DSSP file (Angstrom, degrees, kcal/mol; ACC not computed):
  #  RESIDUE AA STRUCTURE BP1 BP2  ACC     N-H-->O    O-->H-N    N-H-->O    O-->H-N    TCO  KAPPA ALPHA  PHI   PSI    X-CA   Y-CA   Z-CA
    1    1 A M     >        0   0    0      0, 0.0     4,-2.3     0, 0.0     5,-0.2   0.000 360.0 360.0 360.0 -41.1    0.0    0.0    0.0
    2    2 A L  H  >  +     0   0    0      1,-0.2     4,-2.9     2,-0.2     5,-0.2   0.920 360.0  50.3 -62.4 -41.8    2.8    2.4    0.8
    3    3 A N  H  > S+     0   0    0      1,-0.2     4,-2.7     2,-0.2    -1,-0.2   0.902 109.1  52.4 -62.0 -38.9    4.4    1.8   -2.6
    4    4 A H  H  > S+     0   0    0      2,-0.2     4,-2.3     1,-0.2    -2,-0.2   0.925 112.3  45.1 -60.5 -45.3    1.1    2.5   -4.3
    5    5 A I  H  X S+     0   0    0     -4,-2.3     4,-1.8     2,-0.2    -2,-0.2   0.919 113.3  49.5 -66.0 -44.4    0.7    5.8   -2.4
    6    6 A L  H  <>S+     0   0    0     -4,-2.9     5,-3.0     1,-0.2    -2,-0.2   0.914 113.0  47.5 -61.7 -43.3    4.3    6.8   -3.1
    7    7 A N  H ><5S+     0   0    0     -4,-2.7     3,-1.7    -5,-0.2    -1,-0.2   0.896 106.8  57.3 -63.9 -40.4    3.8    6.0   -6.8
    8    8 A Y  H 3<5S+     0   0    0     -4,-2.3    -1,-0.2     1,-0.3    -2,-0.2   0.891 111.4  42.5 -57.8 -40.2    0.5    7.9   -6.9
    9    9 A Y  T 3<5S-     0   0    0     -4,-1.8    -1,-0.3    -5,-0.1    -2,-0.2   0.250 115.1-116.1 -92.1  12.7    2.3   11.1   -5.7
   10   10 A N  T < 5 -     0   0    0     -3,-1.7    -3,-0.2     1,-0.2    -2,-0.1   0.877  41.6-164.4  55.7  42.1    5.3   10.5   -8.0
   11   11 A Y      < -     0   0    0     -5,-3.0     2,-0.4    -6,-0.1    -1,-0.2  -0.356  10.6-172.5 -60.3 132.7    7.7   10.1   -5.0
   12   12 A D    >>  -     0   0    0      1,-0.1     4,-2.4    -2,-0.1     3,-1.6  -0.965  17.3-151.3-129.4 111.1   11.3   10.3   -6.0
   13   13 A E  T 34 S+     0   0    0     -2,-0.4    -1,-0.1     1,-0.3     5,-0.1   0.722  95.3  57.7 -58.9 -22.1   13.8    9.4   -3.3
   14   14 A K  T 34 S+     0   0    0      1,-0.1    -1,-0.3    -3,-0.0    -3,-0.0   0.782 122.3  23.1 -76.9 -26.7   16.4   11.7   -4.7
   15   15 A N  T <4 S+     0   0    0     -3,-1.6     2,-0.3     0, 0.0    -2,-0.2   0.516 119.9  52.3-117.0  -9.2   14.1   14.8   -4.5
   16   16 A H     <  -     0   0    0     -4,-2.4     2,-0.4     2,-0.0    -5,-0.0  -0.837  60.3-143.7-128.9 163.6   11.5   14.0   -1.9
   17   17 A K        -     0   0    0     -2,-0.3     2,-0.4    19,-0.0    19,-0.1  -0.998  18.9-174.7-127.0 130.3   11.4   12.8    1.7
   18   18 A A        -     0   0    0     -2,-0.4    19,-1.0    -5,-0.1     2,-0.3  -0.958   2.6-167.9-126.5 145.5    8.6   10.5    2.9
   19   19 A W  E     -a   37   0A   0     -2,-0.4     2,-0.5    17,-0.2    19,-0.2  -0.957  13.1-149.0-129.5 148.1    7.9    9.3    6.4
   20   20 A M  E     -a   38   0A   0     17,-1.9    19,-2.8    -2,-0.3     2,-0.6  -0.985  10.8-162.8-114.0 120.8    5.6    6.5    7.8
   21   21 A V  E     +a   39   0A   0     -2,-0.5     2,-0.3    17,-0.2    19,-0.2  -0.924  25.9 164.6-101.8 119.8    4.2    7.3   11.3
   22   22 A G  E     -a   40   0A   0     17,-2.5    19,-3.5    -2,-0.6    22,-0.1  -0.873  42.6-148.4-137.1 166.5    2.9    4.0   12.8
   23   23 A D  S    S+     0   0    0     -2,-0.3    23,-2.0    17,-0.2     2,-0.3   0.169  79.3  43.4-122.2  17.3    1.8    2.4   16.0
   24   24 A N  S >> S-     0   0    0     21,-0.2     4,-1.4    20,-0.1     3,-0.8  -0.980  87.0-101.4-154.3 167.7    2.9   -1.2   15.5
   25   25 A S  H 3> S+     0   0    0     -2,-0.3     4,-2.5     1,-0.3     5,-0.2   0.807 116.0  61.1 -62.8 -30.8    5.8   -3.2   14.2
   26   26 A K  H 3> S+     0   0    0      1,-0.2     4,-2.3     2,-0.2    -1,-0.3   0.871 102.3  52.4 -64.8 -35.4    4.1   -3.9   10.9
   27   27 A D  H <> S+     0   0    0     -3,-0.8     4,-2.1     2,-0.2    -1,-0.2   0.917 110.7  46.9 -63.5 -43.3    4.0   -0.2   10.1
   28   28 A I  H  X S+     0   0    0     -4,-1.4     4,-2.0     1,-0.2    -2,-0.2   0.917 113.4  48.3 -66.7 -43.3    7.7    0.1   10.8
   29   29 A L  H  X S+     0   0    0     -4,-2.5     4,-2.4     1,-0.2    -1,-0.2   0.874 109.2  54.0 -64.1 -38.0    8.5   -3.0    8.7
   30   30 A S  H  X S+     0   0    0     -4,-2.3     4,-2.0     2,-0.2    -1,-0.2   0.906 107.6  50.4 -63.8 -41.4    6.2   -1.6    5.8
   31   31 A A  H  X>S+     0   0    0     -4,-2.1     5,-2.5     2,-0.2     4,-0.7   0.935 110.6  48.6 -62.0 -45.8    8.2    1.6    5.8
   32   32 A A  H ><5S+     0   0    0     -4,-2.0     3,-0.9     1,-0.2    -2,-0.2   0.908 110.7  51.6 -61.2 -41.7   11.5   -0.2    5.6
   33   33 A S  H 3<5S+     0   0    0     -4,-2.4    -1,-0.2     1,-0.2    -2,-0.2   0.849 110.6  48.2 -62.7 -34.7   10.1   -2.4    2.8
   34   34 A A  H 3<5S-     0   0    0     -4,-2.0    -1,-0.2    -5,-0.1    -2,-0.2   0.524 116.4-115.8 -83.2  -6.9    9.0    0.8    0.9
   35   35 A G  T <<5S+     0   0    0     -3,-0.9     2,-0.3    -4,-0.7    -3,-0.2   0.769  74.9 118.0  80.0  25.5   12.4    2.4    1.4
   36   36 A I      < -     0   0    0     -5,-2.5    -1,-0.3    -6,-0.2   -17,-0.2  -0.854  66.6-100.1-123.2 161.1   11.2    5.3    3.6
   37   37 A D  E     -a   19   0A   0    -19,-1.0   -17,-1.9    -2,-0.3     2,-0.3  -0.330  36.7-150.5 -74.3 158.3   11.9    6.3    7.2
   38   38 A S  E     -a   20   0A   0    -19,-0.2     2,-0.4    -2,-0.1    15,-0.3  -0.936  12.8-156.6-134.0 156.3    9.5    5.6   10.0
   39   39 A I  E     -a   21   0A   0    -19,-2.8   -17,-2.5    -2,-0.3     2,-0.5  -0.999  17.9-141.5-129.9 126.4    8.5    7.0   13.3
   40   40 A F  E     -ab  22  54A   0     13,-2.9    15,-3.1    -2,-0.4     2,-0.6  -0.790  11.2-152.8 -93.1 126.8    6.9    4.8   15.9
   41   41 A A  E >   - b   0  55A   0    -19,-3.5     3,-0.9    -2,-0.5     5,-0.3  -0.877   5.0-162.1-101.7 119.8    4.1    6.5   17.9
   42   42 A T  T 3  S+     0   0    0     13,-2.4    14,-0.1    -2,-0.6    -1,-0.1   0.604  81.0  71.6 -78.0 -11.2    3.6    5.1   21.4
   43   43 A W  T 3  S+     0   0    0     12,-0.2    -1,-0.2     4,-0.0   -20,-0.1   0.402  94.1  60.9 -87.7   4.9    0.1    6.4   21.8
   44   44 A G  S <  S-     0   0    0     -3,-0.9    -2,-0.1     2,-0.4   -20,-0.1   0.331 113.8 -32.7-101.6-131.7   -1.5    3.9   19.4
   45   45 A F  S    S+     0   0    0      1,-0.2   -21,-0.2    -4,-0.1    -3,-0.1   0.888 126.4  32.9 -63.9 -46.1   -1.8    0.2   19.2
   46   46 A S        -     0   0    0    -23,-2.0    -2,-0.4    -5,-0.3    -1,-0.2  -0.959  61.6-158.8-118.8 129.4    1.5   -0.7   20.9
   47   47 A P  S    S+     0   0    0      0, 0.0     2,-0.3     0, 0.0    -1,-0.1   0.632  76.4  47.6 -81.0 -12.2    3.1    1.3   23.6
   48   48 A K        +     0   0    0    -25,-0.1     2,-0.3    -7,-0.1    -7,-0.1  -0.950  57.9 160.3-133.4 150.4    6.7    0.0   23.1
   49   49 A S        -     0   0    0     -2,-0.3    -7,-0.0     2,-0.1    -9,-0.0  -0.985  40.4-137.7-158.8 156.0    9.0   -0.6   20.2
   50   50 A D        +     0   0    0     -2,-0.3     4,-0.1     3,-0.0    -2,-0.0   0.072  60.1 139.0-101.8  22.2   12.6   -1.0   19.3
   51   51 A A        -     0   0    0      1,-0.1     3,-0.1     2,-0.1    -2,-0.1  -0.214  64.7-118.0 -61.9 156.5   12.2    1.3   16.3
   52   52 A K  S    S+     0   0    0      1,-0.2     2,-0.5   -14,-0.0    -1,-0.1   0.888 102.8  37.0 -65.0 -41.0   15.0    3.8   15.6
   53   53 A I  S    S+     0   0    0    -15,-0.3   -13,-2.9     2,-0.0     2,-0.4  -0.964  71.9 176.1-120.3 120.6   12.8    6.8   16.1
   54   54 A V  E     -b   40   0A   0     -2,-0.5     2,-0.4   -15,-0.2   -13,-0.2  -0.981   6.8-169.2-125.9 132.7   10.1    6.7   18.8
   55   55 A V  E     -b   41   0A   0    -15,-3.1   -13,-2.4    -2,-0.4   -12,-0.2  -0.926  15.1-167.1-122.3 149.4    7.8    9.5   19.8
   56   56 A K  S    S+     0   0    0     -2,-0.4    -1,-0.1     1,-0.2   -15,-0.1   0.609  76.3  35.7-107.2 -17.8    5.4    9.8   22.8
   57   57 A K  S >> S-     0   0    0      1,-0.1     3,-1.7   -15,-0.0     4,-0.5  -0.992  80.5-118.0-139.4 145.3    3.3   12.8   21.8
   58   58 A P  H >> S+     0   0    0      0, 0.0     3,-1.6     0, 0.0     4,-0.8   0.838 109.0  62.6 -52.7 -39.8    2.1   14.0   18.4
   59   59 A P  H 3> S+     0   0    0      0, 0.0     4,-1.4     0, 0.0     3,-0.2   0.794  92.3  67.2 -59.5 -23.7    4.0   17.4   18.4
   60   60 A E  H <> S+     0   0    0     -3,-1.7     4,-1.2     1,-0.2     5,-0.1   0.820  91.5  61.9 -64.2 -29.3    7.2   15.4   18.5
   61   61 A V  H XX S+     0   0    0     -3,-1.6     4,-2.7    -4,-0.5     3,-0.6   0.932 102.5  49.9 -60.2 -46.1    6.4   14.2   14.9
   62   62 A L  H 3X S+     0   0    0     -4,-0.8     4,-2.1     1,-0.3    -1,-0.2   0.872 104.1  58.2 -64.5 -36.1    6.6   17.7   13.7
   63   63 A D  H 3< S+     0   0    0     -4,-1.4    -1,-0.3     1,-0.2    -2,-0.2   0.824 113.6  40.8 -61.8 -29.4    9.9   18.4   15.4
   64   64 A I  H << S+     0   0    0     -4,-1.2    -2,-0.2    -3,-0.6    -1,-0.2   0.918 119.7  38.6 -83.7 -48.9   11.3   15.5   13.3
   65   65 A V  H  <        0   0    0     -4,-2.7    -2,-0.2     1,-0.2    -3,-0.2   0.710 360.0 360.0 -82.9 -19.4    9.7   15.9    9.9
   66   66 A L     <        0   0    0     -4,-2.1    -1,-0.2    -5,-0.3    -3,-0.1   0.474 360.0 360.0 -92.9 360.0    9.9   19.7    9.7
């Protein structure tokens, strides 16, 4: 699904940046499979993860992606 969305928006990894914000390990794995970075959100389905980037509050996402 992520690849479909990225293709729809003509994502080009050389000129664009895409992030997947997810709340479970499948979201993080999907991002890796699509070749994009991911952010694990602890307020959703799973409260813990060994993901590289973990956020506890929604405003933290903006600090990372902006």
